[in-house]
N, C-alpha and C positions, 0 to 999 in steps of 0.2 A: 884955838888949837887947829893945826893942820895934821890930818891923819895921814901917816906915812904907810901906804899899803904895799904889801909884798904880794906879788903875783906868782902863782905856781901854775905853769902851763901857758904857753904862748902860741897855741894853735889858733884855729878859727875863732873860738869863743874867747880864749884868753886875749887875743889880739884886739877883739872888739872891746873888752873891758879896759885894756890899756888905752885905747883910743879915747874912750869916754872919760877915764881918769885924767887924761892929758887935756882934753878939749872941752868937756862939758860938765864935769862934776865940780862943785864948789866945796872948799874945806878939806880937800884931799890932794895928794900927790902920789905918784908911782915911785915908791922907795926902793924897789928892787925886784928883779925878775929871775926866775929859774925855769928852764925847760931842758928836757933831755937833749934837745938840739940847741947848742949855745948860740948858733947863728940866728936861729929863729928868735931866741930870747933877746939878742942884741938888736933885732929889727924893731922891737917895741919899747925897749927901755935902755937907758944909758948905764945903769948899774946891774950887772949881770952876776949872779952868784952861782957857784959850781955845785952846790949842795942844797937841796930843798929844806932839809932839817936845820942847816945853818941859817937859811933865810928866816925860818919860823922863829928861831931863838935870837936872831940879830937884835941888838938894842936899838938899831935905827929903824926897826919895823914895828908899827903900832898895831897893825891888824892884817890878816892874811885872806887873800882871795884864791880859792882853789878852783882851777879850771883844767886840771890835768885829766888823764884818761880815767874812766870810771873805776877800774880795779885799784887805783892808787888813793882814792878819796879817804877811805877809812884811816890809813896810816897817817896821812897828813892832818886830818881833823883831830885825831887822838894826840898827835904831837902838839898841835895848836892848843888844845885844851890843857895839856900838861904845862905849856908855857904861859897859860892864863891870858891868851889873846883872842880877841873877837874874830870870828871866822864867817866868811860867806863862801859856801860850798855849792858848786853847780850840781844839779841833780844827776844821778841819784846820790843820796847821802852815802850809801854803800850799796854794792850790787846785790847783797843778800840780807835777809832779815837778821841773822845772827850778828853781822857786822854793824848794822844799824843799832841794835840793841846794846852792843858794846860801847858805841858812841853815846847813846842815851845814858847808860850807867855812868860813864865817865863824866859826862856833863853834870848829872845829878850830884855826883860826889863833890863837884866844885861848889855846889850851892847856889849857882847863878847861871843864867842863860848867856851863852857866848856864841852859839851856833845858829846861823841863818842858812836856809837852803833856797837855792835859786829857782823857785817857782814864780816866774816873772809875770805870769798872766794875772796874778793878784793886783798888779800895777797897771795893766792895760786899760786905757780910758774906757773902751767899750764894756769890758767885764766889770770895772768899777761902777759904771752907770747901771749895768744890769743888776748888780747886787743892791744898789741904792733903790732901784725900782721895786725889787722884790721885798726888801726890808721895809719899805714905805707902805706896802700893802696895795700898790697901784694896780696890780693884776690878780689880787686875791692870793689865796694859798697855792703853793706850787704842787702840781700833780706829776708833770713829766718834763724831761729835758731831752732834746735831740741835738747831737753834736757831730760835726764833721771834722776830721783831721786827715788832710791829704798832703802828700809830698809829690813833687814831680817825679823823683826817682830815689831809690835807696842805694846805699853803698853795697858793694859786692860782698862785704863782710856781714850784712844784715841777715838775721835769722827770723823765723816766724815768731818766736817768743819775744823778740825785741820790739815787735809791734805793740806789745804790752809793756815791756820793762823800760823801753826807751821812748817811744812815741806817746802812748796813752797815759803815761804817769801825769802829764799835764792835765788831762781831763779828770783823772782820779783826784788830783789836788783841787782843781777849781770846783769840782762837784762838792767836795767836803767843805770848801771855803764859802761857797755860795749859799748852801743850805744849813751850815752849822751842824752837820749830822754825819754819822759814819756810814760807810758802805758795808753792808752786812753780807752780801753775797754777789758773786760774779758768774755770768753765763757768757760763753763765747760761741757764736755761730760762725760757720765756715762757708761762705758763698763759693761759687765757682771761681777758682783763682783766675786772675788776669793773665792774658797770654804773655805779658811782660814780666811776670812775677818769678819765672824760673822755678826754683825749688821752694819758694816762699808760699805760705798760705796768706795770700794778699789779694783782695781785702779781707778784713775780719769785722764782724759786727758784735760789739760788746754790749751787754746789759748789766748795769750796776743796780742792785736793789739797796736803797738806803734804809736805815733802821726805821725812819718815820713813815716809810711807805712810798716815797717818791721813786720813780723809775727814771734812769738816765740811760739812753742808748747812744753808743759812740761807734761811728763808722771810721775805721782806721784803714787808709789806703795809701801805701807809701810809694806806689809806682803809677800815680794818676797821670803823669806825663805833662799836663798842661800848666802845672805851677803849684805853689804852696797856698793852700786854701784852708783856713781854720775859721769856724763859726759855730754858733749854737742858737737854738731857740728854746726859751723856757716857757712852758705852757702853765698858766694859772687858772684858777676857778672862774675868773671873769675877764681874762685877756691873755695876751702873750707879749713877750719882749725878747729881743735877741742881742747878740754880741757878734759883730763881724768886722771885716776889714778888707782891704784890696787883695786880690790875688797877686802874689809876688813870686820871684824866682826862688827865694828861700825865706827862712825865719827872720833873718836880719832886718829886712825892710818891714815885714809885717809887724814885728814886735820891737821895733827900734825904740819907741817912746817908752814902752814897758821896761825895757832893760835900763834905760837912762833913769827913770823914776825909782826903779828898784835899787840901783847902785847909789843914787843920791840919798835915798831913805836909809840905807845901810850905813853910809858915811855919817849922816846926821845922827843916827842912833849911837855909833861908836863915839862920836864927840860928846854925847850926853850920857854915856854909860848905860845904854839901853839896847837890847837885842831887838831887831825889827824883822818883819816878814815872817815867812814860814819857819817853823822851829825844827830842831832835831827830831822831835816827836812826829811832826808832820811829815818829815822825810822818811821816818821809819814806817809810818802807816802807809804812805804811797808805795813803798817797796813791798810791804806785806800784802796789799790789795793786788799789785801787779803780779806777785808770785802765785796768789790764789787764781788770778786770771790765766797764768801759764798752766797751772793744774787743770782748769776748766777747759782750755784749749786742747790739752793732751788727752784728757779723759773723756771729753765730750759730754760733760754734765755740769749742772749747777754746782758751784763750789762755795761754801761758807768762808767768810773771812774771820780769822781768829786772831785777836789782838792781845798783847800783854796788858797788864794793869797800868793805867796812865799815872806816872809820878806826879806828885803835887806841884812840882816845879813848873809844869806845863798847864796848870789850871788857871 
């Protein structure tokens, strides 16, 4: 079976997915593209559709990859669920908790997992090796993790809350994935803003308290100037281990292999009738933790994370 993938969104992220589907992914083909800019869609695919919902419902599309703007994710995921098609949605699953829960409820009503969320660090070789090291007990029980997330510069549209809701969601997800535990509370510290930050509170220092007692600190600095720099160190009872990579101009070079592995695994799962990678529930939790972080940033105090009851579908 060759999976005919419909792509919604042909911007920077969507164009990268289109390139991978064309050049690097086995068992799949780019079956159609929609973008609000038809010329941009035509630049990445030969079959351009004028309506995203028509693309989702098209009989020539087996699965849908959503890489459009964040506010559009919910409507396209819900339409994909109604059509019974496997979906890979770039993060966030939805910009707010209510939207994420509507998706979770809709997926639960189908009785099967169809949604995967694009938390690609789960596929990065360095993070995969870090999880293997931790699970094998090579550094003993985890006690702390230190994370760095730096960008050379942020778009002019970036806000202080987006350091949490756009950038740090990857650290939120990777913390839950590495430790197999939930984040119970968030504290946000506000260092002196960088002279390049403008109106942003940049950098920020986040502290996640996991239910099992591990503490994770995350430095988010989106105007670091020198490049894209993502790494972490996990401290155990008898040693430490890290995940790192080269400093690059942006995320595409740093996580190129992670994106390729993620997309290949998703395609393989579609061919076998299995949802792979982060689930809709994981997408919901990441948004819920990020929103708790925004509250912590604005209120200046430790903020508990309150989650809905996890449906059996995701256990």
